[in-house]
C-alpha positions in Angstrom: -247.4 -0.1 -145.3 -251.0 -0.2 -144.6 -250.6 -3.8 -143.2 -247.9 -2.6 -140.8 -250.3 0.2 -139.5 -253.2 -2.2 -139.2 -251.2 -4.8 -137.3 -249.6 -2.1 -135.1 -253.0 -0.6 -134.1 -254.3 -4.1 -133.3 -251.4 -5.1 -131.0 -249.7 -2.0 -129.8 -251.5 -1.7 -126.4 -251.0 -5.4 -125.6 -247.3 -5.2 -126.7 -246.7 -2.0 -124.6 -248.3 -3.7 -121.5 -246.2 -6.8 -122.0 -243.0 -4.7 -122.3 -243.8 -2.7 -119.2 -244.2 -5.9 -117.1 -241.0 -7.3 -118.5 -238.8 -4.2 -118.2 -240.4 -2.7 -115.1 -239.5 0.8 -116.4 -242.1 2.7 -118.4 -239.5 4.8 -120.2 -237.6 1.7 -121.3 -240.8 0.1 -122.4 -241.8 3.1 -124.4 -238.4 3.2 -126.0 -238.7 -0.4 -127.0 -242.2 0.1 -128.4 -240.8 2.7 -130.7 -237.9 0.5 -131.7 -240.3 -2.4 -132.5 -242.5 -0.1 -134.6 -239.5 1.0 -136.6 -238.4 -2.6 -137.1 -241.8 -3.4 -138.4 -241.7 -0.4 -140.7 -238.3 -1.4 -142.1 -239.8 -4.8 -143.1 -241.9 -2.9 -145.7 -243.7 -5.3 -148.0 -242.2 -8.4 -146.2 -244.2 -7.5 -143.1 -247.4 -7.9 -145.2 -246.3 -11.5 -146.1 -246.0 -12.5 -142.4 -248.8 -15.0 -141.6 -249.1 -13.9 -137.9 -248.2 -10.3 -137.4 -248.8 -10.5 -133.6 -246.5 -13.5 -133.2 -243.8 -11.7 -135.2 -244.1 -8.6 -133.1 -243.9 -10.5 -129.8 -241.0 -12.6 -131.1 -239.1 -9.5 -132.0 -240.0 -8.0 -128.6 -238.9 -11.1 -126.7 -235.5 -11.0 -128.5 -235.1 -7.3 -127.9 -235.9 -7.7 -124.1 -233.4 -10.5 -123.9 -230.7 -8.5 -125.6 -231.4 -5.5 -123.4 -231.3 -7.5 -120.2 -228.1 -9.3 -121.3 -226.4 -6.0 -122.1 -227.7 -4.2 -119.0 -225.0 -3.7 -116.4 -226.1 -3.6 -112.8 -224.7 -0.4 -111.2 -224.2 -0.2 -107.5 -223.9 3.2 -105.8 -220.7 3.4 -103.9 -220.4 5.3 -100.6 -218.6 8.6 -100.6 -216.3 7.5 -97.9 -215.0 4.4 -99.7 -211.3 4.1 -99.3 -209.4 4.1 -102.5 -207.2 1.1 -103.4 -203.6 1.5 -102.5 -200.5 0.5 -104.4 -199.3 -1.5 -101.4 -198.5 -5.1 -102.4 -200.5 -7.9 -101.0 -198.5 -9.5 -98.1 -198.3 -12.9 -99.7 -196.7 -11.4 -102.8 -194.0 -9.6 -100.8 -193.4 -12.8 -98.8 -191.1 -13.7 -101.8 -188.5 -11.5 -100.1 -188.3 -14.0 -97.3 -188.5 -17.1 -99.4 -184.9 -17.4 -100.7 -183.4 -17.4 -97.2 -186.0 -19.7 -95.8 -185.5 -22.2 -98.6 -181.7 -22.0 -98.1 -182.2 -22.9 -94.4 -184.2 -26.1 -95.2 -182.6 -29.5 -95.7 -181.1 -30.1 -99.2 -183.8 -32.8 -99.8 -186.7 -30.4 -98.9 -185.1 -27.6 -101.0 -184.8 -29.9 -104.0 -188.4 -31.1 -103.6 -189.8 -27.6 -103.5 -187.6 -26.2 -106.1 -188.4 -28.9 -108.7 -192.2 -29.1 -108.0 -193.2 -25.7 -106.9 -190.7 -23.3 -108.4 -189.7 -25.1 -111.7 -193.2 -26.5 -112.3 -192.3 -30.2 -112.5 -195.4 -32.3 -112.0 -195.3 -34.7 -109.0 -195.6 -37.6 -111.5 -192.5 -36.4 -113.4 -190.8 -35.8 -110.0 -191.6 -39.4 -108.9 -190.1 -40.8 -112.1 -187.0 -38.7 -111.8 -186.4 -39.7 -108.2 -187.5 -43.3 -108.6 -190.4 -43.0 -106.2 -194.0 -44.1 -106.4 -196.4 -41.3 -107.1 -198.0 -41.5 -103.6 -194.5 -41.5 -102.1 -193.5 -38.4 -104.1 -196.7 -36.6 -103.2 -196.2 -37.3 -99.5 -192.6 -36.1 -99.7 -193.5 -32.8 -101.4 -196.4 -32.3 -98.9 -194.0 -32.8 -96.0 -191.5 -30.4 -97.5 -194.2 -27.8 -98.0 -195.3 -28.2 -94.4 -191.7 -27.8 -93.1 -191.3 -24.7 -95.3 -194.5 -23.2 -93.9 -193.4 -23.9 -90.3 -190.0 -22.3 -91.1 -191.6 -19.3 -92.7 -193.9 -18.9 -89.7 -191.0 -18.9 -87.3 -188.2 -17.4 -89.2 -190.1 -14.6 -91.0 -192.8 -14.3 -88.3 -195.5 -15.0 -90.8 -199.0 -14.6 -89.4 -202.3 -15.7 -91.0 -205.7 -14.1 -90.9 -208.9 -15.9 -90.0 -209.3 -17.1 -93.6 -205.8 -18.7 -93.5 -204.2 -16.2 -95.8 -200.9 -14.4 -95.1 -201.7 -11.1 -93.4 -198.2 -10.0 -92.4 -194.6 -11.0 -91.8 -191.1 -9.6 -91.1 -189.0 -9.7 -94.3 -185.6 -11.3 -94.2 -183.0 -11.0 -96.8 -180.9 -14.0 -98.1 -178.0 -14.7 -95.8 -174.4 -14.5 -97.1 -175.1 -11.8 -99.6 
């Protein structure tokens, strides 16, 4: 244990200064100095066999600092007047209420294109094979159907978009004939 105390007395001040520069908090640095001393003490006789005690202490310190910084969570103070989140659904999610009727009002071809590719998850490549189309032709067909659906939703459900192009509001419509 004498070798631990000797090494500690030789390198403690340098180690403490290094930790204070890295952690920028004297209390955190002091805590880490104590942790490092305990780690050295726990090595017992193995510490005496270390060829370069200073290198060992700084290596353990570097690892401890890296661990602390990795685990440290940045905390941001929130203002007292922050509005609490509401349980109101996002407009684009509730747009599904309007979708069945809008789909029903599209042509049979557009409805099939959108149903297979967007609702049932068929890839456009699989869709092209099924319909006997080239892949570019299938992609173009699906894109045109999506454009017509968007235009129809915009007019029939009075969908409006915000500056970022996201759905901000609309007038829900229920499926017809039901």
